[in-house]
N, C-alpha and C positions, 0 to 999 in steps of 0.2 A: 850631434846630429847623426842620424841612422841612415844607411843606405836603403833604398825602397825596392822591393821585389814584388811584381805584380803576376798574379795568376790569371792567365788568359786561356779561353778555349770555348768550344761549342758548348751548349747546354748538357748537363748530366754525364759530365766527364770524370767528375770527382773533385772539383775545385775546392768546394767548400770542406769536404773531408780532409783534402790535403792541407787547407788552412789550418783546420783545428789539430791535425798531426804536427805541423810545424810550429805552431804556437802553444801546443800542449794546454787546449782548452777546448770548450765546447761553445765557444762565442758565435761561430756560423752555424745558421739553420741549416740542417741536413735532411734531405728526403729523397725518396726514388723519383718523385714527380720532376720532371724537367722544368727549369725556369723558376725555382723557388727564390734563389739569390737574384736581386734586382739592383740594389744599391751597392756602392763601395762599402767594404767593411775592413778596417784596419787593425792590425795586432802586431806583436813583436815575438819573433823567434829568438830564444835565448839559449843557445846551445852551451852545455856546461864546458867551462875551460875555455870557450871562444867567443869572439866578439858577436854581438847581437846584430839583427837587421830587422827592419820593418816589412811586414807582409801585407798585401792588400788583395783581399777577395773580391772578384767581379761576376756580375751575372754572365750567363752564356750568350755569345753572339750567335744569333740565329739566322742571320742573313736578311732580315727585315729592317727597314728604316721608318716604319710607321707604327704608331700606337705605343704600348708599353714595351714591346720587343725592340723597337727602335731606340726608345729612350734608354733601355738597357744597354743595349750596344753602345750607345754613346757614352755611358759611363765607363763601360770597360776600356773604350779606347782612350777616354781622358786619363784613366789609371795607367794605362801602358805608356803614354806619352810622357808621363811625369816620373816613370819608374827608372831605375838605374839598370834593372835587369828584368826581363819578361821570362816567366816560366810558361813556355806554350804547352799546356796540358791536352793530351790526347787519350783515347780509350783503346787500350792494348788488345782488348777482347773484340771490339768491333772493327779494329783496323782503320786506315784512312778513309776519309769522306770528302765529296766536293766541298762541304763546308770547311773542313779542315784547310783544303787547298786555298780557299778564299781568304781565311783568316792569315794563313802564312804569307799570302801575297801582300795583304795590307802591312803585316810586320817588316816586310823587306821594304816596301814602299816608304814606310816611316822611319826606317833605318834604325830600328830598335834593337839593342843587343838581347840576343834570345837564346834560350835554353830548352831544349826539347824534353818534356817529362812524359814518359809512357807509363800512364797510370792502368790500375787494375790488372796487373800481370800476375796475381797469385793463381796457383792452379794451371797456368798454361805455359807453353814453351816460350820462355823469355826471349831467347835469341831470335825465335821466328818473328815475335812481335816487334823487336827493334828492327828487323830485316824490312818489315813492312813499311816502316817510315824512312829508310835509308835514303830513298829517292827524294826526300826533302833537302838532303845535302846541308843540314844545319851543323853538322859535326858529331861529337859525341852525345848520345842521348842517355837519359838516365831512366832506368826502369824502377818503378815503384808500385806498391801496393798500400795506398794511404789507409785504407780501412784496416790493414793489418799491420801497419808501421813497418812495411819491409822496404828496405832501401831507403828511408829517409835519412840515416845518417850519410850515405853516400851523396844524396841530393844536397844536404847541408854543405858538405864538403866542397862539392862542385859549385854551389851558389857563392861561398865565400871566397872561392878563387877567382870569380868573375866580377863581383861588385867592388866598388872603390871603399877605402876605409871610411870616408865620411860621405853622406848624402845630404839631400836637401830636406830630409823629413825629420822632425822633431820626435823624440821618443815618447810613446804613450805610457805614461806612469801614473803612479797613485800620488801625484803631487798634492800635498795637503793644502797648498794656496790656491788649488784649482777648485772652483765651485762647480758641482756636479748637478746639472739641470737636466730633468727628464720632461719631455713634452707628451702628455697623455690625452686621451679623449676618444670619442666614438670616431668610426671611420669617416673620412672626408669632411673633418672640420677644419683643416688647413694646418696640420702639424708640419708636414714636409715643407709646405710653401713659407711657413714662418722660420724654419731653420735655414732655407735657401736665402731668404731675405737678411737674415742676420748674418750669413756668411758672405753675402754678396756674390754668389755663384750658384749655379744650378748642381748643387751637391747632391741633392735628394731628388729622387724621380717624383715629380707632382703632377698628379692626374685627377681629372674629374670622376675617374672609376673608383668606387669605395674598395679598400683593401689593397691599394697599390703597394703600400710598404708592408712587407712581411716579416722583416727581421729588425730587431733594435740595433741602430747604428750610432756609435759614437764618434764625435767630431770634436777636436780641440780647437778652441778660438780665444784670441786676445782682443778685448775691447776696452779703450780707456784705461791702458795699462793694468788691466784686470785679466786673470786666467780663467777660463770656463771649459767645461767639458759638457757639450749639448749632446743629449741622447734622444733621438728621433725613435718613437716606438710605433708599433702596429696598432691600429684602432681596436677598441674592445666593443665587442657586440654581446648580445644577450646569449646565454649558453644554448637556448632553444634554437637559435640561428645559426649556429656553429656546425657545420657539416664535415668540412673538409679537414682531413688531419694536418695539414700544413698550417691552416688557420688556429688549430688548437695549440700546436707549437708555437705560433706567433705570439699567442696570448700568453703562454708560459715565459717567453722572452720578455714581454712587456711588463709581466709581474715582477720578474728578475730585476729588470732596469729600475722599477720603482723602489725596490729593496736598496738598490746600490746607490741611488741618487741621494742628494741633500735637500734639493727643492724640487717638487713636482708642480709643474704648470699644466693645469688643465684647461683644454681649449673647448669653448662653447660656442656654437654657431648662433650669432645673434638673431639670424633670420628664421631659426626654428625655436628658439628659446630654450630653457632648461628642461630636459626630458628625463624620464625615469632612469634611462640608461647613463646620463650624465652624474645622476646621483650614485649609481652603482660604481662608476669609475672613481667618484670622489671617495667612496668607501673603500676601495683598494688602497688609496694613499693614506686614508686615516688609520686602516689597520696597520700600515707599516710604520705609522708614526712620522710621516714625512712633513716637512714645511710645505705649505701649499700657497699657489697664486692662481687666481682665477683669471683667465684671459678671454674676454668676450670677444670673438673675431668677427669680421665682416660687419663691423659697426658703421663703417662709412656708406653701407648700402641702404641704411634705414632712413625713413622719414622722421621728422620729429615726433609725431604721433606714436610711431613704431618704437622709438627710441623709450618714449614714457611708458609704453606697455612693457617693453623689455626690462626696464629698471624696476617696474612693480614685480614681475614675474621673478626676477633675480632676488629681491628681497624677500619674497614669499618662500621660494623653493631652496635658497641656500642659507636659511636662517640657522641650520645646524652648524655651519661653518662661518658664522659671522665674523669671526676673527680673521679669516683669510681676506686679503685685499683683492678687490675686483678692478681689473684694468680693461679698458676699453681700446681695442687695436684693430688694425687692418694689416694682415700678414701680406696681402698682396700689393699694397701700396706703402707699406712702412710707417704708418702712422701709430703713435702710442708707444713706440718701442722703448724710448728713453724712460717713459713711466713704468713700462713692464720690467725693465732692468732695476730701477730703483726699488720696485716692490721686492724683486727677488733678493737684492741686497739686504734690505730690512728683514725678510723672512730667513734668510741664511744666518744673519747676525743674531737673530732671536733664538734660533733653533741651536746654535753652537755656543751660546754665552755661557760661560762658567762663573757660578757664584759660590759664595763661601757659606759654611755651616753657620756662622754667628748671623749673617744678614738673613738667611732662610729662616732660621729659629726666631729671630726679631719679628719677620713679617708674619710667621705663625701666631706669635704671641698677641701682635696687634689685631689680628683677624679674629682670634678667640675671644679678646676682651670687647671688641666692637660689635661681634654678634655670636654670642655663645650657642652652642648647640642646644636643641630642644631637650627636655626632660623624656625620658623613655623609660617606663615602668619603674619610676621613682628615682632613676639614676640619670647622671649626666656624663657624657663621654669626657675623658681628659685628654687633651692635646698637650704634651710635654715639651717635645723638641722636635726639629726637622733637619734634615741635611740633604744636599743635592746627591743623586746617585746616577746621572749621567746626562748626555746632551743628544740633541737630534732623535728624538724629542727631550726637551727638558724634563727631568724626571726627579722627583721629590719623595723621599722616604719620611713619613711621620709616625712618630712613636707616642704612644699613650696608652690608657686604659679604656675599655668598653667602646672601642672604636667600630665594633661591628653594628653599634646602634645609630651610627651616622647615616642619615637619609642621603639620597642622591641629590636632592636639592641643596643641603649644606656642602656636599662635595663640589657641586657646581660653583656655589658661593665661594669655596677656597680657590678653586680654578681662576674665576673672575678676579678675585683679590690679588692672586700672584701675579696674574697677567698684567694687571693695572699698575701694580706697584713695580715690577721689574720691566716694564714697558715691552712685553713679549708680543711681537706683532707676526701674524702668518705662520704660527707653528702651534701644532697641539701641546698640552701639558699632561703629563700623567703624574698620579699619586700612588704611592704604595703605603698602605697603612698597616703597621705592625703594633700588635698589642704586647704589652711588657708580661712577662710570665712570673707566677708566684714562686719565689725560690724555695718555699717550704712545702710546695704541693707534692703530696705522695710520700713525704718524709713522717716517720713517727718515732718520737723520742720514747726509749724504753724507761720504765720506771726503776729506780734504784730499790735496793732491799728495804731501806729506812722507809721510802715512800710507800711501797707495798705493805708494810707492818702498819703505817699510819692509816692507810686506807682501809684495812680490816677493822682496826679500832673504831673507827668512825661509822662502819656499817653495824658494828655490834652495838654501838651507842644509839644508832637509829633505831634498830630492831627493839631495843630495851625501852625506848620511849613510846613506841606503839603499844 
């Protein structure tokens, strides 16, 4: 178990930049616009040759208790209350402000162990910046420039001297037994609400305002003795609708989360049906080759007639991913969540299944004998053998001759045959076709002297006959 360190401060003082510097990553979304970070974002600082500690990035406390600003402040306070040490981050260029005073007063009232971090001290008088905050009486302050990684080592040394050897936070690692699940979809379809319902707490900020979630946030969870890593992502809109630079970065983070997950759960609003944008989001998951589960949210708010219409729409517009299981849920009330996890387990098991070369080749032989490929220009493609090439998604390499003549319909037949034979549910399947090369192509055997002489005699004989 790792000790937990929380980064707390007002908006735009460089907390996310400091988080990235400590974790040596780019996990936190960074922008000059204040209020970009809203949810808690966890990472691990692993100094070389020293013990590690967990770091949580929080949104800026803006002194408001209503709306998104109030929800962001509550998330920051919750992170501070569970942390073993709070790094109170202030802006060394702007100096102390009334909002900094309010945050410090709350930290003292909460009796949280606090270390003052004066950020953005590059290019200014460091001692003058430290003197500006001396009236806070916190003790020794650490001056850093997180954008230029100045003073980070001193901050790590000071932090390790103040945190306990063990904390209450489990290490965020790449545990192979942990199923990585990303929740994707359009804005305001209930992704954050669903994550909160699964966790049993208000871990993510859920609001009726579209675009509330801006960063991809990973949370570890255990359910029924199984380990998961839930990734809440920002909603994906059409490119023509994306104007803000922050939202463009959010889309990049969402695409990265899709690449890193094992199972993508796309949420669809049952009251609106399947839209063109839902199909575009599905395309992102298919391009990444991820296992897929379709979660139709807000199902409890439909009448029987509306449900029949929604079922018909799902069958018509999701025909290109008919192998993906569709689950009807209510993120707000928690109905259908058991069926959702069962679908996730089946999709994950299918995507990560490992098959042998013999059984894959046997399946190819049966498929070929049952339905041979059609004749193209007097020739038929030969499918000789196949072997697995990877998982997530399951990939098969097929060797043979004249494979370029295989039609798309026959390739779909092979995919459906393999899916049915190996019971692969909820995952795409990829085939790589490799044609055998002629070992004698480009080679020319030179004639011996005896063969040359014989050839000349034959030519003379032919000329005499004429």
